[in-house]
C-alpha positions as CSV (number, residue, x, y, z in Angstrom):
1,M,49.1,-128.9,-25.6
2,L,49.9,-132.0,-23.6
3,V,53.3,-132.4,-25.3
4,Q,54.2,-128.8,-24.3
5,K,53.2,-129.4,-20.7
6,V,55.3,-132.6,-20.6
7,K,58.2,-130.8,-22.2
8,A,57.8,-128.0,-19.6
9,M,57.8,-130.5,-16.8
10,V,61.0,-132.2,-18.2
11,I,62.7,-128.8,-18.5
12,A,61.7,-127.8,-15.0
13,A,63.0,-131.1,-13.6
14,A,66.3,-130.6,-15.4
15,A,66.5,-127.1,-13.9
16,V,65.9,-128.4,-10.4
17,A,68.6,-131.1,-10.9
18,S,71.0,-128.5,-12.3
19,V,70.6,-126.3,-9.2
20,A,71.9,-129.3,-7.2
21,V,74.9,-129.6,-9.5
22,V,75.5,-125.8,-9.3
23,A,75.6,-126.0,-5.5
24,A,78.2,-128.8,-5.5
25,P,81.9,-127.8,-5.6
26,A,83.6,-128.1,-8.9
27,Q,85.4,-131.4,-9.4
28,A,88.8,-131.4,-10.9
29,G,89.2,-132.8,-14.4
30,N,89.4,-131.6,-17.9
31,C,88.4,-133.5,-21.0
32,S,89.1,-132.8,-24.6
33,R,87.0,-133.0,-27.7
34,G,87.7,-131.8,-31.3
35,G,90.7,-129.8,-30.1
36,G,88.8,-128.1,-27.3
37,V,89.4,-128.5,-23.5
38,Y,86.3,-128.5,-21.2
39,L,85.2,-129.3,-17.7
40,C,84.4,-133.0,-17.7
41,E,81.8,-132.8,-15.1
42,Y,79.5,-130.7,-17.4
43,G,79.8,-133.0,-20.4
44,V,78.9,-132.2,-24.0
45,T,75.5,-131.1,-25.2
46,S,74.5,-131.8,-28.7
47,Y,71.6,-130.3,-30.7
48,K,70.5,-131.7,-34.0
49,L,69.3,-129.3,-36.6
50,P,66.5,-130.1,-39.2
51,N,69.0,-130.6,-42.0
52,G,70.9,-133.3,-40.0
53,T,73.8,-131.1,-39.0
54,K,74.7,-130.8,-35.3
55,Q,75.8,-128.1,-32.9
56,E,77.7,-129.0,-29.7
57,F,78.2,-127.0,-26.5
58,I,80.7,-127.4,-23.8
59,V,81.8,-125.4,-20.7
60,G,85.4,-124.5,-21.1
61,T,88.0,-124.3,-18.4
62,D,87.4,-120.5,-18.5
63,R,83.7,-121.3,-17.6
64,A,82.5,-119.8,-20.9
65,V,80.2,-121.8,-23.1
66,W,81.9,-122.9,-26.3
67,T,80.3,-124.2,-29.5
68,R,81.1,-125.9,-32.7
69,W,78.9,-127.3,-35.5
70,S,79.1,-129.8,-38.3
71,D,78.5,-129.1,-42.0
72,S,76.4,-131.3,-44.3
73,D,79.6,-133.4,-45.0
74,G,80.0,-134.2,-41.3
75,D,83.1,-131.9,-40.9
76,W,83.3,-129.9,-37.7
77,T,84.3,-126.2,-37.3
78,G,86.7,-125.2,-34.6
79,W,85.4,-124.2,-31.2
80,T,84.0,-120.6,-30.8
81,S,83.4,-119.0,-27.4
82,M,79.9,-117.8,-26.7
83,G,81.0,-116.2,-23.4
84,G,79.1,-116.5,-20.2
85,Q,80.1,-117.8,-16.8
86,A,78.6,-121.3,-16.5
87,W,78.6,-123.4,-13.3
88,S,76.5,-126.1,-14.8
89,T,76.1,-128.1,-18.0
90,A,75.3,-125.9,-21.1
91,Y,71.8,-127.2,-22.0
92,A,69.9,-126.7,-25.2
93,Y,66.2,-126.9,-25.8
94,D,63.6,-125.9,-28.3
95,Y,61.8,-122.9,-26.8
96,D,59.9,-122.1,-30.0
97,T,58.2,-125.2,-31.4
98,S,56.9,-123.3,-34.4
99,D,60.5,-123.0,-35.9
100,P,62.8,-126.1,-35.7
101,W,65.8,-123.9,-36.4
102,T,65.4,-121.9,-33.2
103,F,66.5,-123.0,-29.8
104,R,68.0,-121.8,-26.5
105,V,71.3,-122.6,-24.9
106,F,71.3,-122.0,-21.2
107,Y,73.3,-122.6,-18.0
108,Y,73.3,-121.7,-14.3
109,D,75.9,-119.4,-12.9
110,Q,77.6,-119.6,-9.5
111,S,74.6,-118.2,-7.8
112,A,72.2,-120.7,-9.5
113,E,70.8,-117.9,-11.7
114,Y,69.5,-119.0,-15.1
115,W,71.1,-117.4,-18.3
116,G,70.3,-118.1,-21.9
117,R,71.0,-117.2,-25.5
118,N,68.5,-117.8,-28.3
119,R,69.4,-118.9,-31.8
120,D,67.2,-117.5,-34.5
121,H,66.2,-119.1,-37.8
122,N,69.3,-117.8,-39.6
123,G,71.8,-119.0,-37.0
124,N,72.3,-115.6,-35.2
125,W,72.5,-115.6,-31.4
126,S,71.0,-113.1,-29.0
127,P,73.2,-111.8,-26.1
128,W,73.2,-113.7,-22.8
129,T,70.0,-112.8,-21.0
130,H,69.1,-113.5,-17.4
131,Y,65.7,-115.2,-17.1
132,D,63.6,-115.8,-14.0
133,T,62.9,-119.4,-14.9
134,P,63.8,-121.8,-17.8
135,L,60.3,-121.6,-19.1
136,N,60.3,-117.9,-20.0
137,G,60.7,-117.6,-23.7
């Protein structure tokens, strides 16, 4: 229970910090990674899956969240758009600690509203959903 409370506090602190980033004007500058171009200021978010593979998330120059993932040999797929209109980093966190394969990717839009997509155990993604706070799961 204490671990969940600490985790919730860390997520809430990240959310508050993100709102400050959302309120700041976008800085110029594009970066590239694995053939994809993204907004440097938002960086790359990486999520490690239980089998050692990884999934990465970036905010593209179109402000959509883009993702790619590695296979067991370490090879990466191409980038795939997940849609959305991000004005912050695309964050990833484990919202369901009972299943290590499930997690949520979320961002803040231009109005500092919180949007997330949930990955299920089989790798399927929910549609983008508006949440009141990052702690709703």
